[in-house]
C-alpha positions in Angstrom: 101.2 101.6 84.8 97.5 101.0 84.6 95.5 101.9 87.7 93.6 99.2 89.5 90.3 101.1 89.5 88.9 104.1 87.6 86.3 105.9 89.8 83.9 108.0 87.6 82.0 110.8 89.2 79.4 112.4 87.0 78.7 116.0 88.2 75.8 118.3 87.7 75.2 121.3 90.0 76.5 119.4 93.0 78.5 122.2 94.8 76.8 121.5 98.2 78.1 117.9 98.4 81.0 117.7 95.9 84.0 118.4 98.1 82.9 115.6 100.5 82.4 113.2 97.6 85.8 113.9 96.1 87.6 113.8 99.4 86.1 110.4 100.2 87.6 109.1 97.0 91.0 110.8 97.2 91.3 109.4 100.7 90.7 105.8 99.8 92.9 103.2 101.3 93.4 101.9 97.8 95.8 104.5 96.3 96.2 102.9 92.9 93.1 104.6 91.4 92.3 107.3 88.9 89.5 109.7 89.7 87.6 110.9 86.6 85.4 114.0 87.2 82.9 114.6 84.4 81.2 118.0 84.8 78.0 117.6 82.8 77.3 121.3 82.2 77.0 122.5 85.8 75.8 126.1 86.3 77.0 126.4 89.9 80.6 126.3 91.3 81.1 122.6 90.7 83.7 123.2 88.0 85.8 125.4 90.3 85.6 122.8 93.1 86.7 120.1 90.7 89.7 122.2 89.5 90.9 122.6 93.1 91.7 118.9 93.1 93.8 118.8 90.0 97.0 119.0 92.0 96.4 115.3 92.8 97.8 113.4 89.8 95.1 110.8 90.1 92.4 113.3 89.3 91.3 113.9 85.7 88.7 116.6 85.0 86.5 117.0 81.9 83.8 119.5 81.1 81.0 118.9 78.6 77.6 120.2 77.7 74.7 118.8 79.7 73.6 115.5 78.2 72.4 113.8 81.4 73.8 111.2 83.8 74.0 108.2 81.5 76.0 110.2 78.9 78.3 111.6 81.6 78.9 108.0 82.9 79.6 106.8 79.3 82.1 109.6 78.8 83.9 108.5 81.9 84.0 104.9 80.8 85.4 106.0 77.4 88.2 107.8 79.2 88.9 105.2 81.9 92.1 103.2 81.9 91.7 101.2 85.1 91.5 97.4 85.3 88.0 97.9 86.9 85.5 100.8 86.8 83.5 102.1 89.7 81.0 104.9 90.0 79.9 107.3 92.7 77.3 110.0 92.5 78.5 113.5 93.2 76.1 113.9 96.2 77.3 110.6 97.8 80.5 109.6 99.5 82.4 106.4 100.2 83.8 104.7 103.2 87.6 105.0 103.2 88.2 101.3 102.3 85.3 100.8 99.9 87.3 100.4 96.7 90.0 98.4 98.4 87.4 95.9 99.7 85.7 95.8 96.3 89.0 95.3 94.4 
């Protein structure tokens, strides 16, 4: 079944904030989402942090060479299967009901 929302998180060297960001999306009140993590060539531990969330079946992780934010977002869009697409930057976080209210 198609998820209601695909949340795309482009990531580049965001280890300091990344866990808080991902947690804020995995804990959304809207559970029918897919979470697409696009690691845009990070040199820090961002990749390992992302991989620690792969036990959640809603989380999808991709690694790519660094091409910048716009390219990482486009890669996420190309892979998204949700009815709607949302974005969050890897150094931000969302209120628990953000995507439910937006949907």
